[in-house]
C-alpha positions in Angstrom: 104.2 3.7 152.6 105.0 6.3 155.3 105.0 4.4 158.0 107.0 1.7 155.9 109.4 4.6 155.6 109.6 5.5 158.9 110.0 1.8 160.4 113.2 1.4 157.9 114.7 4.8 159.0 114.4 4.1 162.7 117.3 1.3 162.2 119.5 3.1 160.4 122.2 5.2 162.0 122.0 8.8 162.3 124.1 11.2 159.9 126.3 13.5 161.9 125.2 17.1 160.9 128.3 19.0 158.8 129.6 22.4 158.7 128.6 24.3 155.7 130.5 22.8 152.7 130.7 25.2 149.4 128.8 24.6 146.5 130.5 23.4 143.5 129.4 26.2 141.2 127.2 24.0 138.0 127.9 20.2 140.0 124.8 18.3 139.8 125.1 15.0 141.7 122.5 11.8 140.3 122.1 9.4 143.1 119.2 6.7 143.8 119.5 5.4 147.5 118.8 2.3 145.7 120.2 0.7 142.7 118.9 -1.2 139.9 116.9 2.6 139.2 118.7 3.6 135.8 120.2 6.1 137.8 123.6 5.5 135.2 121.5 5.5 131.9 119.8 8.7 133.2 123.1 10.4 133.9 124.2 9.5 130.4 121.0 10.4 128.6 120.8 14.0 130.8 124.8 14.5 129.8 124.1 14.1 126.2 121.2 16.3 126.4 122.9 18.8 128.1 125.6 18.8 125.5 122.7 19.0 122.2 121.6 22.1 124.2 125.0 23.8 123.9 126.0 23.3 127.5 129.5 22.6 127.8 129.5 19.4 130.0 131.5 16.5 131.7 130.1 13.4 133.3 132.0 11.7 136.3 131.4 8.7 137.0 131.6 8.3 140.8 130.6 4.8 141.2 134.1 3.4 141.6 133.4 -0.6 142.3 130.4 -0.6 139.8 131.8 2.1 137.2 129.9 1.5 134.0 129.3 4.8 132.7 132.6 3.5 129.7 131.0 0.7 129.2 127.6 1.8 128.3 129.0 4.6 125.9 131.8 1.6 124.6 134.5 3.7 126.0 138.4 3.0 125.8 139.3 5.8 128.4 143.3 5.6 128.6 143.0 6.8 132.0 140.2 6.8 134.3 139.7 8.1 138.3 141.7 4.8 139.7 144.3 7.2 138.8 143.5 9.9 141.0 142.4 8.2 143.7 146.0 6.6 143.5 148.0 9.8 143.2 149.4 9.2 139.9 147.3 11.8 138.1 145.7 15.0 138.6 141.2 15.0 137.7 142.3 17.2 134.4 144.5 14.9 133.7 142.0 11.5 133.0 138.5 13.8 131.1 138.0 11.6 128.3 136.0 13.5 125.0 133.1 11.3 124.1 132.2 12.0 120.5 129.3 9.9 120.0 128.1 12.2 122.3 129.9 15.5 122.7 130.6 15.8 126.4 133.6 14.8 128.6 133.9 11.6 130.7 136.3 10.6 134.0 135.2 7.0 133.5 135.4 5.3 136.8 137.2 1.9 137.6 135.2 -1.3 138.2 136.2 -3.7 141.3 138.3 -0.8 143.5 137.3 0.3 146.8 139.8 3.3 146.6 136.9 6.2 146.9 135.3 3.8 149.0 137.9 4.0 151.5 139.1 7.4 151.0 139.5 9.7 154.2 136.7 12.5 154.5 139.7 15.4 154.0 140.7 13.6 149.8 137.2 12.9 149.6 136.9 16.8 150.1 139.8 17.7 148.0 138.7 15.5 144.7 135.4 17.6 145.5 136.8 21.0 145.9 139.1 19.7 142.5 135.4 19.0 140.3 134.6 22.5 141.5 137.8 24.2 139.7 136.9 22.1 136.7 133.0 23.0 136.6 134.5 26.6 135.8 135.5 25.0 132.0 132.0 23.3 131.8 128.5 24.9 132.0 127.2 21.3 133.5 129.3 18.4 135.3 126.5 15.9 136.3 128.2 13.2 139.0 126.5 9.8 138.5 127.0 8.6 142.4 127.0 5.2 143.7 123.9 3.8 144.9 123.3 3.8 148.9 124.0 6.8 151.4 128.3 5.8 151.9 130.5 8.3 152.9 131.8 9.2 149.1 128.2 9.1 147.9 127.4 11.9 150.6 130.3 14.0 150.6 130.4 14.8 147.1 126.9 15.0 147.0 127.1 17.8 149.6 129.5 19.7 147.6 127.1 19.6 144.5 125.1 22.7 143.9 121.9 20.4 143.0 120.8 17.0 144.2 119.0 14.8 141.8 117.7 11.7 143.2 116.1 9.2 140.7 113.3 6.2 141.9 110.7 4.3 140.5 107.2 3.2 142.1 108.9 -0.2 143.6 108.4 0.5 147.5 111.9 -0.4 148.2 113.2 2.6 145.9 110.6 4.4 147.4 112.0 4.1 151.2 115.7 4.2 149.9 115.1 7.3 148.2 113.5 9.0 151.5 116.1 7.8 152.7 118.8 9.4 150.9 116.7 12.6 151.4 116.6 12.0 155.1 120.1 11.9 155.6 121.5 14.5 153.3 119.1 17.0 154.8 120.3 15.7 158.2 124.7 16.1 157.0 123.9 19.4 154.2 120.4 21.2 155.7 120.8 23.3 152.5 121.3 21.0 150.1 118.8 21.4 147.1 117.2 18.2 145.8 115.3 16.9 143.2 113.3 14.2 142.2 113.2 12.3 139.0 110.7 9.3 138.5 112.3 6.7 136.1 110.7 3.9 134.3 106.9 5.4 135.0 104.6 3.2 133.2 102.5 6.6 132.6 103.1 10.6 133.2 100.0 10.0 135.7 101.1 6.8 137.5 105.0 8.8 137.6 103.0 11.5 139.5 101.0 9.5 141.7 105.0 7.9 143.0 105.7 11.2 143.6 103.6 12.3 145.6 103.9 9.3 147.6 107.8 10.2 148.1 106.8 13.9 148.6 103.7 13.1 151.2 106.0 11.4 153.6 108.6 14.2 152.9 106.3 17.0 153.8 105.1 15.1 157.0 108.4 13.8 158.2 111.0 15.9 157.3 109.2 19.4 156.9 110.5 19.6 153.1 109.6 20.0 149.6 111.6 18.2 147.0 111.0 19.3 143.9 109.8 17.2 141.0 112.4 17.9 137.5 110.4 15.5 135.6 108.9 11.5 134.5 110.6 9.2 132.5 108.1 6.6 131.0 109.0 3.3 130.7 110.5 2.3 127.2 111.7 -0.6 125.8 114.3 0.8 123.4 116.5 2.0 126.5 117.4 -1.1 127.1 118.1 -2.1 123.1 120.4 1.3 123.0 122.3 0.4 125.9 122.8 -3.4 124.9 124.4 -1.2 121.5 126.5 0.9 123.7 125.2 3.5 121.8 123.0 7.1 123.5 119.3 6.5 123.3 119.2 10.3 122.0 122.0 8.9 119.5 119.6 5.6 118.6 116.1 6.6 118.9 116.1 10.5 119.4 111.9 10.5 118.7 111.6 7.8 121.6 109.4 9.0 124.8 112.2 8.2 126.9 114.6 10.5 125.2 112.3 13.4 125.0 111.3 13.3 128.7 115.3 13.6 129.8 115.0 15.9 127.1 112.7 18.1 129.1 113.9 17.3 131.9 117.5 19.0 130.5 115.6 22.3 129.5 114.2 23.0 133.0 117.9 22.2 134.7 118.8 25.4 131.8 116.0 28.0 132.7 116.2 27.2 136.1 120.0 28.0 136.2 
């Protein structure tokens, strides 16, 4: 696995080193390096778990182009991030309260490339605006797009903590490692943690993490923390299909309990 990861990265462009970036207080970026690993579901469930643990929480949909937080939650947001990108509204004017999960949401806009084409300066201003909003919340969760595109790197680099979600699929592990490598190169002070999703068991999830950890230690000389393992749960799909958070629909399910445990760890770690 380590050799495969090394070969994959030989063809990837090197990320330029970044200047020191002011981290947004209580901002947590959720990234994956690869799509299809349950990143958005995890972001929603984490935000819900934090709100139930008395944390004032804002969920930011940073995946413009494939934005689906509002779809998974069944929200009909009047305004979204597209209005901010277009310069029509300020960020705090597009905040929507999700009654069913008791946290706030800034919805994205599917099919828009506005965020991806924004100049670096405007992306940094957007991140600074998010950092200002953070003063009104205990946690802001940034659901980032898959991959290592410029908006993902810049906004993730401005977060206080980055959570990389991956599964046991070889491509997921390779892309998660690539994301960690690039973020470590561009933002050396990044605080990166790992969540293993869709694990068949805690033991298999630990084995998946150990594979990723070994590559990070050997090639990057870093040891990203394991924040938690979310077990595979057939009720996740049912909750998504019904546009209802799994903690609401199946509060005692294994997946719900696993994410709540991760939320408690994040609170305990500050």
